[in-house]
Structures are given as C-alpha cells and as structure tokens.
All heavy atoms as a GROMACS GRO file, in nm:
protein
  588
    1MET      N    1  -1.614   0.507  -0.327
    1MET     CA    2  -1.718   0.491  -0.226
    1MET      C    3  -1.836   0.416  -0.286
    1MET      O    4  -1.872   0.437  -0.400
    1MET     CB    5  -1.769   0.627  -0.177
    1MET     CG    6  -1.679   0.698  -0.084
    1MET     SD    7  -1.768   0.838  -0.014
    1MET     CE    8  -1.670   0.859   0.129
    2ARG      N    9  -1.896   0.332  -0.204
    2ARG     CA   10  -2.017   0.264  -0.250
    2ARG      C   11  -2.131   0.300  -0.156
    2ARG      O   12  -2.110   0.327  -0.038
    2ARG     CB   13  -1.996   0.114  -0.260
    2ARG     CG   14  -1.976   0.044  -0.129
    2ARG     CD   15  -1.950  -0.106  -0.152
    2ARG     NE   16  -1.920  -0.168  -0.025
    2ARG     CZ   17  -1.997  -0.258   0.035
    2ARG    NH1   18  -2.106  -0.300  -0.024
    2ARG    NH2   19  -1.965  -0.307   0.152
    3ASN      N   20  -2.251   0.302  -0.209
    3ASN     CA   21  -2.370   0.336  -0.132
    3ASN      C   22  -2.451   0.210  -0.102
    3ASN      O   23  -2.469   0.126  -0.190
    3ASN     CB   24  -2.458   0.436  -0.207
    3ASN     CG   25  -2.392   0.571  -0.220
    3ASN    OD1   26  -2.306   0.608  -0.141
    3ASN    ND2   27  -2.431   0.645  -0.320
    4ILE      N   28  -2.496   0.200   0.023
    4ILE     CA   29  -2.584   0.091   0.064
    4ILE      C   30  -2.688   0.148   0.160
    4ILE      O   31  -2.676   0.261   0.206
    4ILE     CB   32  -2.506  -0.024   0.132
    4ILE    CG1   33  -2.436   0.024   0.260
    4ILE    CG2   34  -2.406  -0.087   0.037
    4ILE    CD1   35  -2.375  -0.088   0.343
    5SER      N   36  -2.788   0.068   0.191
    5SER     CA   37  -2.887   0.114   0.289
    5SER      C   38  -2.830   0.090   0.429
    5SER      O   39  -2.750   0.000   0.452
    5SER     CB   40  -3.020   0.042   0.270
    5SER     OG   41  -3.006  -0.096   0.285
    6LEU      N   42  -2.872   0.172   0.522
    6LEU     CA   43  -2.819   0.171   0.659
    6LEU      C   44  -2.837   0.036   0.726
    6LEU      O   45  -2.752  -0.007   0.804
    6LEU     CB   46  -2.886   0.282   0.740
    6LEU     CG   47  -2.837   0.305   0.882
    6LEU    CD1   48  -2.687   0.336   0.884
    6LEU    CD2   49  -2.914   0.418   0.946
    7ASP      N   50  -2.944  -0.034   0.696
    7ASP     CA   51  -2.968  -0.164   0.760
    7ASP      C   52  -2.866  -0.270   0.719
    7ASP      O   53  -2.855  -0.373   0.784
    7ASP     CB   54  -3.110  -0.213   0.732
    7ASP     CG   55  -3.134  -0.246   0.586
    7ASP    OD1   56  -3.098  -0.163   0.500
    7ASP    OD2   57  -3.188  -0.353   0.558
    8LYS      N   58  -2.790  -0.246   0.613
    8LYS     CA   59  -2.690  -0.341   0.565
    8LYS      C   60  -2.555  -0.327   0.636
    8LYS      O   61  -2.469  -0.414   0.623
    8LYS     CB   62  -2.668  -0.327   0.415
    8LYS     CG   63  -2.794  -0.346   0.332
    8LYS     CD   64  -2.840  -0.489   0.333
    8LYS     CE   65  -2.951  -0.511   0.233
    8LYS     NZ   66  -3.080  -0.532   0.292
    9LEU      N   67  -2.534  -0.217   0.709
    9LEU     CA   68  -2.408  -0.199   0.781
    9LEU      C   69  -2.398  -0.301   0.893
    9LEU      O   70  -2.494  -0.323   0.967
    9LEU     CB   71  -2.398  -0.059   0.843
    9LEU     CG   72  -2.365   0.058   0.753
    9LEU    CD1   73  -2.357   0.186   0.835
    9LEU    CD2   74  -2.238   0.036   0.677
   10LYS      N   75  -2.284  -0.361   0.906
   10LYS     CA   76  -2.259  -0.457   1.014
   10LYS      C   77  -2.213  -0.382   1.139
   10LYS      O   78  -2.160  -0.271   1.128
   10LYS     CB   79  -2.152  -0.557   0.970
   10LYS     CG   80  -2.194  -0.644   0.854
   10LYS     CD   81  -2.081  -0.737   0.814
   10LYS     CE   82  -2.125  -0.826   0.701
   10LYS     NZ   83  -2.093  -0.775   0.571
   11PRO      N   84  -2.231  -0.440   1.257
   11PRO     CA   85  -2.182  -0.375   1.379
   11PRO      C   86  -2.034  -0.340   1.366
   11PRO      O   87  -1.953  -0.420   1.321
   11PRO     CB   88  -2.206  -0.480   1.487
   11PRO     CG   89  -2.326  -0.555   1.436
   11PRO     CD   90  -2.305  -0.563   1.287
   12GLY      N   91  -2.003  -0.215   1.400
   12GLY     CA   92  -1.866  -0.164   1.391
   12GLY      C   93  -1.837  -0.090   1.262
   12GLY      O   94  -1.739  -0.017   1.253
   13GLU      N   95  -1.921  -0.106   1.159
   13GLU     CA   96  -1.900  -0.037   1.032
   13GLU      C   97  -1.949   0.107   1.042
   13GLU      O   98  -2.044   0.138   1.114
   13GLU     CB   99  -1.972  -0.106   0.917
   13GLU     CG  100  -1.904  -0.232   0.870
   13GLU     CD  101  -1.964  -0.286   0.743
   13GLU    OE1  102  -2.089  -0.298   0.736
   13GLU    OE2  103  -1.888  -0.318   0.652
   14ILE      N  104  -1.884   0.193   0.966
   14ILE     CA  105  -1.916   0.336   0.966
   14ILE      C  106  -1.954   0.378   0.825
   14ILE      O  107  -1.890   0.338   0.727
   14ILE     CB  108  -1.795   0.418   1.016
   14ILE    CG1  109  -1.766   0.382   1.162
   14ILE    CG2  110  -1.819   0.567   0.999
   14ILE    CD1  111  -1.634   0.435   1.214
   15GLY      N  112  -2.057   0.460   0.816
   15GLY     CA  113  -2.099   0.516   0.689
   15GLY      C  114  -2.135   0.663   0.707
   15GLY      O  115  -2.137   0.715   0.820
   16TYR      N  116  -2.159   0.730   0.596
   16TYR     CA  117  -2.198   0.871   0.598
   16TYR      C  118  -2.330   0.885   0.525
   16TYR      O  119  -2.344   0.839   0.411
   16TYR     CB  120  -2.089   0.957   0.533
   16TYR     CG  121  -1.964   0.958   0.618
   16TYR    CD1  122  -1.869   0.857   0.605
   16TYR    CD2  123  -1.945   1.055   0.714
   16TYR    CE1  124  -1.757   0.854   0.686
   16TYR    CE2  125  -1.833   1.053   0.795
   16TYR     CZ  126  -1.739   0.953   0.780
   16TYR     OH  127  -1.628   0.950   0.862
   17ILE      N  128  -2.426   0.946   0.590
   17ILE     CA  129  -2.562   0.955   0.536
   17ILE      C  130  -2.562   1.036   0.407
   17ILE      O  131  -2.507   1.146   0.401
   17ILE     CB  132  -2.657   1.018   0.640
   17ILE    CG1  133  -2.663   0.928   0.764
   17ILE    CG2  134  -2.796   1.040   0.581
   17ILE    CD1  135  -2.735   0.988   0.881
   18LYS      N  136  -2.625   0.978   0.305
   18LYS     CA  137  -2.637   1.044   0.176
   18LYS      C  138  -2.780   1.089   0.147
   18LYS      O  139  -2.800   1.194   0.088
   18LYS     CB  140  -2.587   0.952   0.064
   18LYS     CG  141  -2.438   0.931   0.069
   18LYS     CD  142  -2.367   1.064   0.051
   18LYS     CE  143  -2.225   1.063   0.101
   18LYS     NZ  144  -2.169   1.195   0.115
   19SER      N  145  -2.878   1.009   0.186
   19SER     CA  146  -3.017   1.048   0.163
   19SER      C  147  -3.109   0.969   0.254
   19SER      O  148  -3.075   0.863   0.303
   19SER     CB  149  -3.057   1.025   0.016
   19SER     OG  150  -3.057   0.888  -0.014
   20VAL      N  151  -3.227   1.029   0.277
   20VAL     CA  152  -3.331   0.964   0.356
   20VAL      C  153  -3.456   0.961   0.268
   20VAL      O  154  -3.509   1.065   0.231
   20VAL     CB  155  -3.359   1.042   0.487
   20VAL    CG1  156  -3.472   0.978   0.565
   20VAL    CG2  157  -3.233   1.051   0.572
   21ASP      N  158  -3.498   0.841   0.230
   21ASP     CA  159  -3.611   0.824   0.139
   21ASP      C  160  -3.739   0.794   0.217
   21ASP      O  161  -3.789   0.682   0.215
   21ASP     CB  162  -3.582   0.713   0.039
   21ASP     CG  163  -3.459   0.742  -0.045
   21ASP    OD1  164  -3.438   0.859  -0.079
   21ASP    OD2  165  -3.386   0.646  -0.077
   22MET      N  166  -3.788   0.896   0.286
   22MET     CA  167  -3.910   0.883   0.367
   22MET      C  168  -4.000   1.003   0.341
   22MET      O  169  -3.959   1.098   0.275
   22MET     CB  170  -3.875   0.878   0.516
   22MET     CG  171  -3.794   0.759   0.557
   22MET     SD  172  -3.761   0.766   0.733
   22MET     CE  173  -3.679   0.611   0.756
   23ASN      N  174  -4.119   0.999   0.399
   23ASN     CA  175  -4.208   1.114   0.382
   23ASN      C  176  -4.155   1.231   0.464
   23ASN      O  177  -4.065   1.216   0.548
   23ASN     CB  178  -4.353   1.079   0.416
   23ASN     CG  179  -4.373   1.046   0.562
   23ASN    OD1  180  -4.324   1.114   0.652
   23ASN    ND2  181  -4.448   0.940   0.589
   24LYS      N  182  -4.210   1.347   0.441
   24LYS     CA  183  -4.157   1.470   0.500
   24LYS      C  184  -4.153   1.467   0.653
   24LYS      O  185  -4.053   1.506   0.714
   24LYS     CB  186  -4.240   1.590   0.452
   24LYS     CG  187  -4.183   1.722   0.495
   24LYS     CD  188  -4.262   1.838   0.437
   24LYS     CE  189  -4.201   1.970   0.483
   24LYS     NZ  190  -4.271   2.083   0.424
   25SER      N  191  -4.259   1.421   0.717
   25SER     CA  192  -4.262   1.420   0.863
   25SER      C  193  -4.157   1.325   0.921
   25SER      O  194  -4.094   1.355   1.023
   25SER     CB  195  -4.401   1.386   0.917
   25SER     OG  196  -4.438   1.255   0.880
   26GLN      N  197  -4.135   1.211   0.855
   26GLN     CA  198  -4.032   1.118   0.902
   26GLN      C  199  -3.892   1.176   0.882
   26GLN      O  200  -3.806   1.162   0.969
   26GLN     CB  201  -4.043   0.984   0.827
   26GLN     CG  202  -4.165   0.904   0.866
   26GLN     CD  203  -4.182   0.782   0.778
   26GLN    OE1  204  -4.172   0.790   0.655
   26GLN    NE2  205  -4.207   0.668   0.840
   27LYS      N  206  -3.870   1.244   0.770
   27LYS     CA  207  -3.740   1.308   0.745
   27LYS      C  208  -3.711   1.414   0.851
   27LYS      O  209  -3.599   1.424   0.901
   27LYS     CB  210  -3.738   1.375   0.607
   27LYS     CG  211  -3.715   1.282   0.494
   27LYS     CD  212  -3.706   1.362   0.366
   27LYS     CE  213  -3.686   1.275   0.247
   27LYS     NZ  214  -3.672   1.352   0.124
   28ILE      N  215  -3.812   1.492   0.885
   28ILE     CA  216  -3.795   1.596   0.986
   28ILE      C  217  -3.761   1.534   1.120
   28ILE      O  218  -3.668   1.578   1.188
   28ILE     CB  219  -3.920   1.685   0.995
   28ILE    CG1  220  -3.935   1.770   0.868
   28ILE    CG2  221  -3.916   1.773   1.120
   28ILE    CD1  222  -4.066   1.842   0.857
   29ARG      N  223  -3.832   1.429   1.158
   29ARG     CA  224  -3.807   1.362   1.286
   29ARG      C  225  -3.664   1.310   1.291
   29ARG      O  226  -3.592   1.330   1.389
   29ARG     CB  227  -3.906   1.248   1.306
   29ARG     CG  228  -3.887   1.172   1.436
   29ARG     CD  229  -3.985   1.058   1.452
   29ARG     NE  230  -3.970   0.955   1.351
   29ARG     CZ  231  -3.887   0.850   1.362
   29ARG    NH1  232  -3.812   0.837   1.469
   29ARG    NH2  233  -3.880   0.760   1.267
   30LEU      N  234  -3.620   1.244   1.184
   30LEU     CA  235  -3.484   1.189   1.183
   30LEU      C  236  -3.379   1.300   1.180
   30LEU      O  237  -3.275   1.288   1.244
   30LEU     CB  238  -3.466   1.095   1.064
   30LEU     CG  239  -3.536   0.961   1.078
   30LEU    CD1  240  -3.522   0.880   0.949
   30LEU    CD2  241  -3.482   0.882   1.195
   31SER      N  242  -3.405   1.407   1.107
   31SER     CA  243  -3.307   1.517   1.103
   31SER      C  244  -3.293   1.582   1.240
   31SER      O  245  -3.184   1.625   1.279
   31SER     CB  246  -3.343   1.620   0.997
   31SER     OG  247  -3.458   1.693   1.033
   32GLU      N  248  -3.400   1.586   1.318
   32GLU     CA  249  -3.395   1.645   1.452
   32GLU      C  250  -3.308   1.563   1.547
   32GLU      O  251  -3.255   1.617   1.645
   32GLU     CB  252  -3.535   1.660   1.509
   32GLU     CG  253  -3.615   1.769   1.442
   32GLU     CD  254  -3.760   1.773   1.488
   32GLU    OE1  255  -3.809   1.677   1.550
   32GLU    OE2  256  -3.826   1.874   1.456
   33ILE      N  257  -3.291   1.433   1.520
   33ILE     CA  258  -3.207   1.351   1.607
   33ILE      C  259  -3.070   1.324   1.545
   33ILE      O  260  -2.994   1.242   1.595
   33ILE     CB  261  -3.276   1.219   1.649
   33ILE    CG1  262  -3.316   1.136   1.528
   33ILE    CG2  263  -3.394   1.247   1.738
   33ILE    CD1  264  -3.372   1.000   1.562
   34GLY      N  265  -3.039   1.394   1.435
   34GLY     CA  266  -2.904   1.389   1.381
   34GLY      C  267  -2.885   1.322   1.248
   34GLY      O  268  -2.774   1.321   1.195
   35PHE      N  269  -2.988   1.263   1.189
   35PHE     CA  270  -2.974   1.195   1.061
   35PHE      C  271  -2.982   1.295   0.947
   35PHE      O  272  -3.084   1.309   0.881
   35PHE     CB  273  -3.081   1.086   1.045
   35PHE     CG  274  -3.054   0.964   1.126
   35PHE    CD1  275  -3.090   0.959   1.261
   35PHE    CD2  276  -2.992   0.853   1.070
   35PHE    CE1  277  -3.065   0.846   1.336
   35PHE    CE2  278  -2.966   0.740   1.147
   35PHE     CZ  279  -3.002   0.736   1.280
   36THR      N  280  -2.872   1.367   0.925
   36THR     CA  281  -2.865   1.466   0.819
   36THR      C  282  -2.754   1.426   0.722
   36THR      O  283  -2.666   1.347   0.754
   36THR     CB  284  -2.837   1.606   0.876
   36THR    OG1  285  -2.718   1.601   0.955
   36THR    CG2  286  -2.952   1.655   0.963
   37GLU      N  287  -2.759   1.482   0.602
   37GLU     CA  288  -2.664   1.447   0.498
   37GLU      C  289  -2.519   1.467   0.544
   37GLU      O  290  -2.487   1.565   0.611
   37GLU     CB  291  -2.690   1.531   0.373
   37GLU     CG  292  -2.616   1.481   0.252
   37GLU     CD  293  -2.657   1.552   0.125
   37GLU    OE1  294  -2.772   1.597   0.116
   37GLU    OE2  295  -2.573   1.561   0.035
   38ASN      N  296  -2.434   1.372   0.509
   38ASN     CA  297  -2.291   1.369   0.539
   38ASN      C  298  -2.258   1.349   0.686
   38ASN      O  299  -2.144   1.367   0.727
   38ASN     CB  300  -2.220   1.494   0.486
   38ASN     CG  301  -2.226   1.499   0.334
   38ASN    OD1  302  -2.209   1.398   0.268
   38ASN    ND2  303  -2.254   1.616   0.281
   39THR      N  304  -2.355   1.310   0.766
   39THR     CA  305  -2.331   1.281   0.907
   39THR      C  306  -2.277   1.139   0.921
   39THR      O  307  -2.326   1.046   0.858
   39THR     CB  308  -2.462   1.295   0.988
   39THR    OG1  309  -2.507   1.430   0.979
   39THR    CG2  310  -2.440   1.260   1.134
   40ARG      N  311  -2.177   1.124   1.007
   40ARG     CA  312  -2.117   0.994   1.034
   40ARG      C  313  -2.214   0.911   1.117
   40ARG      O  314  -2.272   0.960   1.214
   40ARG     CB  315  -1.988   1.015   1.112
   40ARG     CG  316  -1.913   0.890   1.148
   40ARG     CD  317  -1.793   0.930   1.236
   40ARG     NE  318  -1.705   0.820   1.264
   40ARG     CZ  319  -1.720   0.736   1.365
   40ARG    NH1  320  -1.820   0.750   1.450
   40ARG    NH2  321  -1.634   0.637   1.384
   41VAL      N  322  -2.232   0.785   1.079
   41VAL     CA  323  -2.320   0.695   1.153
   41VAL      C  324  -2.249   0.560   1.165
   41VAL      O  325  -2.190   0.511   1.070
   41VAL     CB  326  -2.459   0.682   1.088
   41VAL    CG1  327  -2.450   0.629   0.947
   41VAL    CG2  328  -2.551   0.595   1.170
   42GLU      N  329  -2.250   0.504   1.286
   42GLU     CA  330  -2.186   0.376   1.312
   42GLU      C  331  -2.291   0.278   1.365
   42GLU      O  332  -2.370   0.312   1.453
   42GLU     CB  333  -2.076   0.392   1.415
   42GLU     CG  334  -2.008   0.262   1.452
   42GLU     CD  335  -1.900   0.277   1.556
   42GLU    OE1  336  -1.866   0.391   1.592
   42GLU    OE2  337  -1.850   0.174   1.603
   43THR      N  338  -2.291   0.158   1.310
   43THR     CA  339  -2.380   0.055   1.362
   43THR      C  340  -2.317  -0.002   1.488
   43THR      O  341  -2.203  -0.046   1.487
   43THR     CB  342  -2.400  -0.058   1.259
   43THR    OG1  343  -2.455  -0.001   1.140
   43THR    CG2  344  -2.495  -0.164   1.312
   44LEU      N  345  -2.392   0.003   1.598
   44LEU     CA  346  -2.341  -0.050   1.724
   44LEU      C  347  -2.380  -0.194   1.744
   44LEU      O  348  -2.296  -0.278   1.776
   44LEU     CB  349  -2.393   0.035   1.841
   44LEU     CG  350  -2.346   0.180   1.844
   44LEU    CD1  351  -2.409   0.252   1.961
   44LEU    CD2  352  -2.195   0.186   1.852
   45LEU      N  353  -2.508  -0.225   1.725
   45LEU     CA  354  -2.551  -0.364   1.742
   45LEU      C  355  -2.688  -0.386   1.681
   45LEU      O  356  -2.760  -0.294   1.651
   45LEU     CB  357  -2.551  -0.404   1.889
   45LEU     CG  358  -2.620  -0.314   1.991
   45LEU    CD1  359  -2.760  -0.360   2.019
   45LEU    CD2  360  -2.539  -0.316   2.119
   46ARG      N  361  -2.715  -0.516   1.664
   46ARG     CA  362  -2.846  -0.562   1.617
   46ARG      C  363  -2.906  -0.645   1.729
   46ARG      O  364  -2.835  -0.716   1.798
   46ARG     CB  365  -2.831  -0.651   1.494
   46ARG     CG  366  -2.779  -0.583   1.373
   46ARG     CD  367  -2.756  -0.685   1.262
   46ARG     NE  368  -2.719  -0.617   1.140
   46ARG     CZ  369  -2.807  -0.575   1.049
   46ARG    NH1  370  -2.934  -0.596   1.065
   46ARG    NH2  371  -2.766  -0.512   0.941
   47SER      N  372  -3.035  -0.640   1.743
   47SER     CA  373  -3.099  -0.727   1.842
   47SER      C  374  -3.087  -0.871   1.792
   47SER      O  375  -3.063  -0.894   1.674
   47SER     CB  376  -3.246  -0.688   1.861
   47SER     OG  377  -3.320  -0.725   1.748
   48PRO      N  378  -3.104  -0.969   1.879
   48PRO     CA  379  -3.091  -1.109   1.837
   48PRO      C  380  -3.183  -1.146   1.719
   48PRO      O  381  -3.146  -1.229   1.636
   48PRO     CB  382  -3.130  -1.187   1.962
   48PRO     CG  383  -3.095  -1.096   2.074
   48PRO     CD  384  -3.124  -0.957   2.023
   49CYS      N  385  -3.298  -1.083   1.710
   49CYS     CA  386  -3.390  -1.110   1.599
   49CYS      C  387  -3.359  -1.024   1.477
   49CYS      O  388  -3.424  -1.037   1.374
   49CYS     CB  389  -3.534  -1.086   1.643
   49CYS     SG  390  -3.586  -1.194   1.775
   50GLY      N  391  -3.262  -0.932   1.490
   50GLY     CA  392  -3.225  -0.844   1.379
   50GLY      C  393  -3.297  -0.712   1.378
   50GLY      O  394  -3.269  -0.626   1.295
   51ASP      N  395  -3.391  -0.692   1.466
   51ASP     CA  396  -3.470  -0.569   1.466
   51ASP      C  397  -3.508  -0.535   1.610
   51ASP      O  398  -3.558  -0.624   1.680
   51ASP     CB  399  -3.596  -0.591   1.383
   51ASP     CG  400  -3.656  -0.464   1.327
   51ASP    OD1  401  -3.579  -0.372   1.295
   51ASP    OD2  402  -3.779  -0.458   1.316
   52PRO      N  403  -3.482  -0.420   1.664
   52PRO     CA  404  -3.427  -0.300   1.602
   52PRO      C  405  -3.274  -0.304   1.593
   52PRO      O  406  -3.209  -0.395   1.641
   52PRO     CB  407  -3.472  -0.188   1.695
   52PRO     CG  408  -3.475  -0.252   1.829
   52PRO     CD  409  -3.518  -0.395   1.804
   53LEU      N  410  -3.222  -0.198   1.533
   53LEU     CA  411  -3.079  -0.179   1.517
   53LEU      C  412  -3.038  -0.057   1.598
   53LEU      O  413  -3.115   0.040   1.608
   53LEU     CB  414  -3.046  -0.156   1.370
   53LEU     CG  415  -3.101  -0.260   1.273
   53LEU    CD1  416  -3.118  -0.199   1.136
   53LEU    CD2  417  -3.010  -0.378   1.269
   54ALA      N  418  -2.918  -0.057   1.654
   54ALA     CA  419  -2.870   0.058   1.732
   54ALA      C  420  -2.756   0.125   1.655
   54ALA      O  421  -2.664   0.058   1.607
   54ALA     CB  422  -2.822   0.013   1.869
   55PHE      N  423  -2.764   0.257   1.645
   55PHE     CA  424  -2.665   0.336   1.571
   55PHE      C  425  -2.612   0.449   1.659
   55PHE      O  426  -2.684   0.502   1.743
   55PHE     CB  427  -2.728   0.398   1.446
   55PHE     CG  428  -2.786   0.297   1.352
   55PHE    CD1  429  -2.920   0.269   1.354
   55PHE    CD2  430  -2.705   0.228   1.264
   55PHE    CE1  431  -2.975   0.175   1.269
   55PHE    CE2  432  -2.758   0.133   1.178
   55PHE     CZ  433  -2.894   0.107   1.180
   56LEU      N  434  -2.486   0.485   1.636
   56LEU     CA  435  -2.426   0.601   1.702
   56LEU      C  436  -2.426   0.715   1.602
   56LEU      O  437  -2.363   0.706   1.496
   56LEU     CB  438  -2.284   0.569   1.748
   56LEU     CG  439  -2.211   0.682   1.821
   56LEU    CD1  440  -2.282   0.716   1.952
   56LEU    CD2  441  -2.067   0.643   1.847
   57VAL      N  442  -2.500   0.821   1.636
   57VAL     CA  443  -2.511   0.938   1.550
   57VAL      C  444  -2.489   1.062   1.636
   57VAL      O  445  -2.566   1.085   1.732
   57VAL     CB  446  -2.651   0.947   1.483
   57VAL    CG1  447  -2.661   1.069   1.394
   57VAL    CG2  448  -2.681   0.821   1.406
   58LYS      N  449  -2.384   1.138   1.606
   58LYS     CA  450  -2.354   1.261   1.681
   58LYS      C  451  -2.353   1.237   1.832
   58LYS      O  452  -2.421   1.304   1.908
   58LYS     CB  453  -2.452   1.372   1.644
   58LYS     CG  454  -2.440   1.416   1.500
   58LYS     CD  455  -2.529   1.536   1.470
   58LYS     CE  456  -2.506   1.581   1.328
   58LYS     NZ  457  -2.588   1.696   1.293
   59ASP      N  458  -2.278   1.138   1.876
   59ASP     CA  459  -2.262   1.103   2.018
   59ASP      C  460  -2.391   1.060   2.086
   59ASP      O  461  -2.403   1.067   2.208
   59ASP     CB  462  -2.199   1.219   2.096
   59ASP     CG  463  -2.058   1.249   2.049
   59ASP    OD1  464  -1.987   1.154   2.013
   59ASP    OD2  465  -2.018   1.366   2.049
   60THR      N  466  -2.490   1.017   2.009
   60THR     CA  467  -2.617   0.971   2.063
   60THR      C  468  -2.647   0.832   2.007
   60THR      O  469  -2.629   0.807   1.888
   60THR     CB  470  -2.732   1.066   2.023
   60THR    OG1  471  -2.701   1.197   2.073
   60THR    CG2  472  -2.865   1.021   2.080
   61VAL      N  473  -2.692   0.742   2.092
   61VAL     CA  474  -2.732   0.609   2.046
   61VAL      C  475  -2.880   0.615   2.009
   61VAL      O  476  -2.964   0.657   2.089
   61VAL     CB  477  -2.708   0.502   2.155
   61VAL    CG1  478  -2.758   0.367   2.109
   61VAL    CG2  479  -2.561   0.496   2.192
   62VAL      N  480  -2.909   0.572   1.887
   62VAL     CA  481  -3.046   0.576   1.834
   62VAL      C  482  -3.084   0.436   1.786
   62VAL      O  483  -3.006   0.372   1.714
   62VAL     CB  484  -3.056   0.675   1.716
   62VAL    CG1  485  -3.196   0.676   1.658
   62VAL    CG2  486  -3.015   0.815   1.759
   63ALA      N  487  -3.201   0.389   1.826
   63ALA     CA  488  -3.251   0.260   1.779
   63ALA      C  489  -3.355   0.285   1.669
   63ALA      O  490  -3.442   0.370   1.684
   63ALA     CB  491  -3.314   0.183   1.894
   64LEU      N  492  -3.341   0.211   1.559
   64LEU     CA  493  -3.434   0.221   1.448
   64LEU      C  494  -3.482   0.083   1.408
   64LEU      O  495  -3.408  -0.014   1.418
   64LEU     CB  496  -3.367   0.283   1.325
   64LEU     CG  497  -3.327   0.429   1.327
   64LEU    CD1  498  -3.259   0.465   1.197
   64LEU    CD2  499  -3.449   0.517   1.348
   65ARG      N  500  -3.605   0.076   1.362
   65ARG     CA  501  -3.656  -0.048   1.304
   65ARG      C  502  -3.584  -0.071   1.172
   65ARG      O  503  -3.543   0.023   1.104
   65ARG     CB  504  -3.805  -0.039   1.280
   65ARG     CG  505  -3.887  -0.020   1.407
   65ARG     CD  506  -4.033  -0.006   1.377
   65ARG     NE  507  -4.055   0.104   1.282
   65ARG     CZ  508  -4.165   0.121   1.213
   65ARG    NH1  509  -4.267   0.038   1.226
   65ARG    NH2  510  -4.178   0.221   1.130
   66GLY      N  511  -3.572  -0.196   1.135
   66GLY     CA  512  -3.507  -0.230   1.009
   66GLY      C  513  -3.575  -0.168   0.889
   66GLY      O  514  -3.509  -0.123   0.795
   67VAL      N  515  -3.709  -0.161   0.889
   67VAL     CA  516  -3.782  -0.102   0.776
   67VAL      C  517  -3.752   0.046   0.759
   67VAL      O  518  -3.758   0.098   0.649
   67VAL     CB  519  -3.934  -0.127   0.784
   67VAL    CG1  520  -3.967  -0.274   0.775
   67VAL    CG2  521  -3.994  -0.065   0.908
   68ASP      N  522  -3.720   0.114   0.869
   68ASP     CA  523  -3.681   0.255   0.860
   68ASP      C  524  -3.536   0.268   0.819
   68ASP      O  525  -3.500   0.354   0.737
   68ASP     CB  526  -3.705   0.325   0.993
   68ASP     CG  527  -3.852   0.337   1.027
   68ASP    OD1  528  -3.934   0.346   0.933
   68ASP    OD2  529  -3.887   0.336   1.147
   69ALA      N  530  -3.448   0.184   0.873
   69ALA     CA  531  -3.305   0.191   0.841
   69ALA      C  532  -3.280   0.160   0.693
   69ALA      O  533  -3.187   0.215   0.634
   69ALA     CB  534  -3.227   0.094   0.928
   70GLU      N  535  -3.363   0.078   0.632
   70GLU     CA  536  -3.341   0.046   0.491
   70GLU      C  537  -3.375   0.162   0.399
   70GLU      O  538  -3.339   0.161   0.281
   70GLU     CB  539  -3.415  -0.081   0.449
   70GLU     CG  540  -3.564  -0.068   0.440
   70GLU     CD  541  -3.635  -0.200   0.409
   70GLU    OE1  542  -3.575  -0.306   0.424
   70GLU    OE2  543  -3.752  -0.191   0.369
   71LYS      N  544  -3.441   0.265   0.450
   71LYS     CA  545  -3.476   0.382   0.370
   71LYS      C  546  -3.372   0.494   0.381
   71LYS      O  547  -3.389   0.600   0.325
   71LYS     CB  548  -3.612   0.434   0.411
   71LYS     CG  549  -3.723   0.335   0.382
   71LYS     CD  550  -3.856   0.384   0.433
   71LYS     CE  551  -3.964   0.279   0.413
   71LYS     NZ  552  -4.090   0.318   0.472
   72ILE      N  553  -3.265   0.467   0.455
   72ILE     CA  554  -3.157   0.564   0.472
   72ILE      C  555  -3.036   0.511   0.396
   72ILE      O  556  -2.989   0.401   0.421
   72ILE     CB  557  -3.124   0.584   0.621
   72ILE    CG1  558  -3.246   0.635   0.696
   72ILE    CG2  559  -3.005   0.679   0.638
   72ILE    CD1  560  -3.232   0.636   0.846
   73ASN      N  561  -2.987   0.590   0.300
   73ASN     CA  562  -2.874   0.550   0.218
   73ASN      C  563  -2.746   0.610   0.273
   73ASN      O  564  -2.743   0.728   0.308
   73ASN     CB  565  -2.894   0.593   0.074
   73ASN     CG  566  -3.016   0.529   0.013
   73ASN    OD1  567  -3.029   0.408   0.014
   73ASN    ND2  568  -3.108   0.611  -0.037
   74VAL      N  569  -2.642   0.527   0.283
   74VAL     CA  570  -2.514   0.572   0.336
   74VAL      C  571  -2.402   0.537   0.238
   74VAL      O  572  -2.412   0.442   0.161
   74VAL     CB  573  -2.484   0.511   0.474
   74VAL    CG1  574  -2.584   0.556   0.577
   74VAL    CG2  575  -2.478   0.361   0.469
   75ALA      N  576  -2.295   0.615   0.244
   75ALA     CA  577  -2.174   0.587   0.166
   75ALA      C  578  -2.070   0.531   0.260
   75ALA      O  579  -2.055   0.577   0.372
   75ALA     CB  580  -2.123   0.715   0.101
   76LEU      N  581  -2.000   0.429   0.214
   76LEU     CA  582  -1.893   0.368   0.293
   76LEU      C  583  -1.760   0.430   0.259
   76LEU      O  584  -1.736   0.470   0.152
   76LEU     CB  585  -1.887   0.218   0.268
   76LEU     CG  586  -2.013   0.140   0.303
   76LEU    CD1  587  -1.994  -0.006   0.271
   76LEU    CD2  588  -2.048   0.156   0.449
   0.00000   0.00000   0.00000
C-alpha cells in the first residue's frame, strides 16, 4: 500500500483514510461527516478548475476544497 494525500486521487480511485492533519475543530467537523480512520473514500469528480473536489464517504457525497483535501492522507 502507498499513502498519498486525498487531493491526488483521480476520479474513480478509492483510498482508505489514514490521518487528518488539521487543527482539532477541523478534525472534529470532518469526523462528524465520516472522515475517520480506515474509512473508504472514493473521488467522484473535480470541478473544471480543479477545486472543489467531490468524494463519496459512507454513502454521502462531500465536497472539499483542495487545500483541505491535501491535509487528509489515504492509503491505496
């Protein structure tokens, strides 16, 4: 397995969350919407400008800015 940041996943790729490198309040917010360790995450699409990105997490579509997605590490 290799680890990359979430923003590097291409549409259709699947990864598993390994860590979230954000401040405590941001980590809590993301964990409340499903971004927890070992959770499956799939990149659905990127906007034409590349930001935001849409992800499927626990049967929910979540849009994140690229600067936030790059702080989430996933294993392929």
